[in-house]
N, C-alpha and C positions, 0 to 999 in steps of 0.2 A: 756244342754250345747251346743249341736251341732247346734240347730237353732241360738243361739246368736253368735256363732263363724262364722257361715255362713253370718249372717248380718254384722258382723264386717268386714269380707273380702269384702263383697259387697260395704260397705262404703269406704273402703280403695281404692278399684278399681275405684270407682266413683271420689274420690278426685284426684287420680293419673291421670285419664283420663282428668279431668278438667285442671290440671296443664299442661299436654301435649298439650291440645288444646290452652291454653293461650300462651305457649311457641312458638307453631307453628304459631300462628297468630300475634306474636310480630313483629313489623316492623323491617325488616332487612336492612342493609346498601345497598343503591342503587349505582351501579357503576357510577363513574363520567367519562364523556367522556374525552379523551386526549385533550390537547390544540391544537388549530389550527396550522398547519405547517406554517413556514415562508419560502416563495419561494426565490430562486429556490431550487429544491430538486434533489437528486441523482437518477439515474435510477437503476434498479435491477443489471445490469451488472457493473455499477460503484461501487455499494456497495460491490459486490463480489470482485472486483479488490482491493478496499481499504483494505479489511480484509486480503488480502494476506500478506501485510506489506513488505515482501522482495520477489522480483522476480529476475530472472537471465537472463543476456545477454550472448550470445555466438558469439564472433567475430571470424570467421574462414573462410579461403579461400586461395587464392594464396599468399596473404601477409604473411601468416603463414610460407611460404617456401622461401620468399625473404627477410625476416627480415625487412619488411616495414610496415608503417601505412597506407599509401595511395598508391595503385597500379597505374601503368601507363595505364593499359588497353592493353598493348602490350605483356603481359606475355604469354609464351607458356603453354598451358594447361597441357603439359607433366610434368610440375614441381609439379602438384598437385597429390600427391601419399601418403596419410596417411595410410601406410600399416597395422597399428594396430588399426585403427579407431573402436571404440566401443561406440556407443551412449548410451548403457546401463550403461557404467561407468560414462558418463556425468550425466545421470538421477540419478544414485545412489548418486553422489556428491551433486546434488541439493536436494534430499530427506533428506540426512543427515544434510543439512543446513536449513531444514524447508521450502524449496522453492516449490511452487506448480505451477509455470508458468515459462517456459523457452522460450526466444525469440532468434531465430537464424538469422544470417545475410545470408539470402538466396541469396542475391546479394549485394556486396559492390560497391564502386565507380569504381572499375576496370572493372565491368561488367561481371565478371566470375560467372556463375550460379551454385549453389550447387545442382541443380536438372537438369535432362535432358530436358531442355526446347526445344520445337520443333521450337521456333522462333529464335534460334541462334545456331551457332556452337561453341560458347565460353562457354563451360559448362563441367561438369564432364563426359559427354559422349565422349569428346575428350581427356580425360586423361587416363593414364594407370591404375588408381585405379579401382578395381573390374572389370578389363578387359574392361573398358568403359561402364559397365552396372550398375554402382553405382548410388546411389541417397541419398545424406546426409539428405535431408529433410524427405524422407520416413523413413529412419532408425531412425531418432530422433522421429518422430511421433509414430512409432511402439514401441520404447523403452519407451517413455513417457506414452503411453496409458496403457502399461502393469503395470505401477507403479502408475496410477491415477494422473499423472502430465499433466497439460495443456501446449499447445504449442502456441507461437506467432512467427511472421515473420517480418523481415525487408527487404524491397526491395528498394534499393537505387534509388532515382530519377536521380541522376547523374550517367552517364554511360560513362566511358572514352574509352570504346572499340567500342561500336556500332556506325556505320557511320551515323545512322539516328539522333544521338544526335545533337541538334542545329537547326533541322528542326521541328518546333513545331508540326504540325499535324502528320507527319510520326512517330516521336518519341513517342508522346502521344498514338498513336494507338498501337505501340509496347509495351509500358509500360502497357497499359490496358490489352493487350493480356496476358502478363505474370502474371498480377494480377489475371486474370480469371483462368489461369492454377493453380496457387497456392491455390486459394480459392475454386476451384471445385474439385481438385484432392486429397487433403490431409486431408479431414475431417474437424472437427471443429477447427477453429483458434480463440483464445481468445483475442489476441491483435495484431494489425498490426501497424508497426512503420514507420512514415514518417518524413523526415526532408527536409530542403530546400537547401541542398548542390548543388553547381553549379561550373562548370569549368570556369576558368578565360577567356577562349576563347569563352564562350557561355553565357555571363551574360544576354543576351537578351532572352535566352531560357525560354519559358513559360511552367510551369507545370500546367496541367488542374486538380488542386486539387478537384474542385467541381465535375468533372466527376469521378475522382478516388474514392472519398468518397461515391458518390451515388452508384457506382458499388460495392464497398465493402459492403455497407449496404444491397444492393439487394441480394448479394450472401450469406451473413452471418449476419443476423439481430442482433444477440446477441454479436457481436464482439465489442471491444473497439478500437477506432481509436486514436492513439497518433500522435500529431504534436505540433508545437508552438501554433497553434490555435485550438487544439482539432480536432474533436468536442466532444470527450469523455474524453481524458486525455491530459493535457498540459505539456510542458517542464518546468522545474523549473528555467531555465535561466542560468545554469552553468553546468560544468561537474565535479564538486568537490563533488557532493552529498549533498549539503547544501541548505536547504530552508531558507526563511527569518524568523526572530524571530516572526514576524507577518505573518501568512500564511492563507489566506482565500481560501476555495475551490471554491468560487464564483469569477467571473470575467466577463468582457464585451468582448464577442468574436468579436464584431465589432471594437474593438480597437486593435485586434491582426492581425498579418500577418506572414506567414511562412518564416523564413530566415531573419527576421528583427532584427538586433542586438541592435537596440535602445530601445527595449521594455523589456529587460532582467529584469530590476528592477520590472516592473509591473508583469511579469511572476512569479518572486520570491515571491512576497507578495500577489498576488491576489487583490481582490477589494470587500470591505464590501458591496458596492452598486451594485455589479455585478449582471447582469440579467441571467447569465448562470452558471450552476454547472459544473465546469471544474477543477477537482483536479490536483495537480502537481505530477509529477514523477521525482525522483532524480536519474540521471544516473551517474555512476562513475565506474571505473575499479579497480579490486582487485590489479592490477599491474599498473605501470606507463603508459604503452601503452594499447591500446584496443586490438591489436593482440598479440599473444604470441611471446616473444623474449627470447632467451636463457639467455641473460645477465641480465634479470630482475627477481625480486623476489616479492612475494605477500606483500601487506601492513601488518604492524604489527597489532596485535589484538587490541591494544589501539587505533590505527587510525580507524580501522573498527568500533569500538564501538563509537568513536566520530562521525563518519558519521551516524551511526544508530540513535543516539540521535538527530542529526541535520536534519534528514530526516523523519524517522518514528515518531520520537519524536516531529516533527513539522507539523504533519497532512499530511504527504506525504507517498508515496510508494517508497521504495528503489529499484532501478534497478541496480544490481551489476553485472558487466561484469566479466566473468571467461573464458578466452580464451583457447580452446584446443590447444595442441602443434602439432608439425609436425608429430609426430607418430599417432596422431588422438585421443589422450587421454588428459584429464585434468591432469596437472602435479601433482605429489604426494604432493609437497609443498603446492600447492593451495588447494588440497583436505583436507589436515590436517588443514590448516588455516580456511577453511570453517567449519570443525567440531569444532574447538576451538571457533569460532564465535558463532555457534549455542549453544554450551555448556555454553558459557558465558551468552548469553541472557536467557537461561533457568535457570541458576543459579541465575540471578538477579531477574527475574520476576515470578518464580514459587511460591515463598512464598510472601504472602500479609499480612503484619502485621496489616493492618486495619481490617482484619477479626476477630481478637482477641479483638476488641474494641466495646464499645457501641457507637451508633451513634444517633445524633439528629440534627435537622435543624431549621432554622429560621421560617419555615412554611412548609406546604405541601398542595398541591391541594386537595380540598374536605375533608380534615381532615383524621383522623385515619381510617384504613380499606378500603380506597377508591383506593388503588393501586398505589399511587404516593409517598410513604414514602421514607425517606432517606436510609432505609435498602436495597432498590433496587440497590444501587451502589455496593453492595457486593454479588449479586446473580449470578455472572458469565456470565450473558447475557449482552454483551457490545453494544447492539443496541436498543432493543425494550422494555426493562424495564428500568425505570429511576426515579430519584427523580425530582419532579416538585413542586416548591414553589407556593404560591399564589401571586397575583399581588399587594397586599397591601404594601409589603415591597420592591417593585421594586427599584433596584439600590443599595440595601444592603442585598443581600441574602447570607446565609452562611450554611455550613454543617460542623459539628464538630465530631471528633472521640476522645474518652477518653479511656485510657488504663484501663483494668479491673484488672490488676495484680499490685503487689507491684513494679515491675521493670519498668523503663521507656521504651518507644519505642525507638529503635535505627535504624536509616535509613539515607540514603543520596539521595534517588530518590523518587519523587512524581509523580504519574501517574494520569491524569485526562482525561476522555473521555466523549464526548457529544453524545446525541442521534441524530446523524446527519440525520437519516431517516426523521426527522421533521424540518430539516434545521440547518445550522450553526449559532450560536447565540452569544456566549460569546465574548465580546470585550476586557475586562480587568478582571484580577483576582489577588488575593494575597493569600499567604500561611503563617500562623502563627503557631509557636510551643511554647506552654506555654506563649502566648501573645507577643512573639517576631517574627517580620516578617523575614522569611527566604527566600522567593521567591516572585517575582512579574512578571506577564506576561500579554500578550495580548490575542491572539486567542488560542483556544483549538482544536476545530474540532474533528476529529475521535480520535486523541490521542495527548496529550501534555505530554512530559516528562521533569521534572525539575531535572537535576543532580546538586545537591547543590554545589555551588562554595566553600563554607566554609567546605565542606566535611561532615562527619557524624554529625548528631545532635541527641540529646536525649531529650525526653520530655514525658509528660503524656497527653497533649491535643494538637490536631492538628486541626486547623480551616482553611477551604478554603472559602474565601469570593469572591463572584462574584460582582464586583463593577460597571460594565457596561455590558449591553447585549442588543441584538435586541429582544425585548419581553422577555418572561420568559426563564431563562436558564434551560436546561434539561440535567442533568448529569446522564449518564448511568453507569459509573464505576469509582472507585477511588482506587488507590493502594499506599501503603507505602512500599518501597522496599529497600534492601541493596545491593549495588554494590561493591563487594570486589575488583574489578579491578580499581576502581576510586581512584586516589591518587593526589588530587589537590595540586598545588604549594602553599606554605604558602603565606598569604596576604603580599603584599609589595614587592614581588619579580617579 
């Protein structure tokens, strides 16, 4: 019996070995290369900026103590004395709001410098604050660094105090000197903010933006430069925080100029045929004014959410100004409103009903198992994994979610995100629930949010159709969300 048993075992082992060899040698799916990008593309620093979604502006200076928006440049530095200034409190307010970048007005139009610049006597060094040894920029940088928050700076081109203003060469030398101070002394600066503001008495004053931008990039190569014309981030064209319903991150920089009010519509929408990647930043203040005024209060939560949907939800970054008060703190009413704002955003977007659904698509690049299936829109990576269809059905691509339970899906917000690392592509899209169209839109970009005008919808099947695109649409993430703060007016009112 023993020899037969051994022979049986040997035969079994041989058979198993043969099966293993066959399985090992069976052809495995070969990875399919990603589709070619569609130029222009964002830089690494632009992508990081885009993913911040909300950043903070801090308008602070002598105007805070004179109840003004624009200073005269003749203010006595002695009025600047924020006895309770605590930059750590500013940063805490930002962190609670989900903000990772804070931009300070190092110098506004009045010319008063919030750091002890050696090129002027009109600065904190001439004030009683901290005994004339204070430095607001340094305090913010230190507080932000301790909490992992990045810092940006605004250095106003218009200076109503300095006597060199109006003399092109002399003032531009002065301005460049202060740029060098700020970018050499305070570590890494992630965004620097320029505008084209000018005094009525010096409309012929020339700002050497080309020289300024070159100096900025020489000193800090990873910084993003903001202005009407970029080169890294563009203005959205208004101070309401609203982007266009169509908003391309691409634009032609040759058509832009800083301080030109006639191009605001172009800034607002961008340009599908643009040769430059220049995404828009939406600046707006949490209060009516940019500087703190005792008589003003923060905007309501509903207004802030409306701004969010019309900025972040239209492929932009929201720059929300939160001005410190004359004590040197962000007012408690503003702090609480920021917390409410962050809580509301988390409440709306933490739960994605699409994750409970089965998902299918019109097609997928390379077929099953090749890395471009529709399941990628639910994997949590909002940039480098994505659904990619094939080219055969170009012009009518779709992705559909089906409820797996007996209860219908209940939502009033639809989120769509493109894989913008390979270019912005989608021109037009539509959303259907159980065959009924509930939303229609144009561009998507980094993020498109549809807050449904009819309010809450219920259904078992949600289909997103891409009806026009530049090449293949690449969708990185989709969400179905419920916004409990959204109460649309009944139709007809």
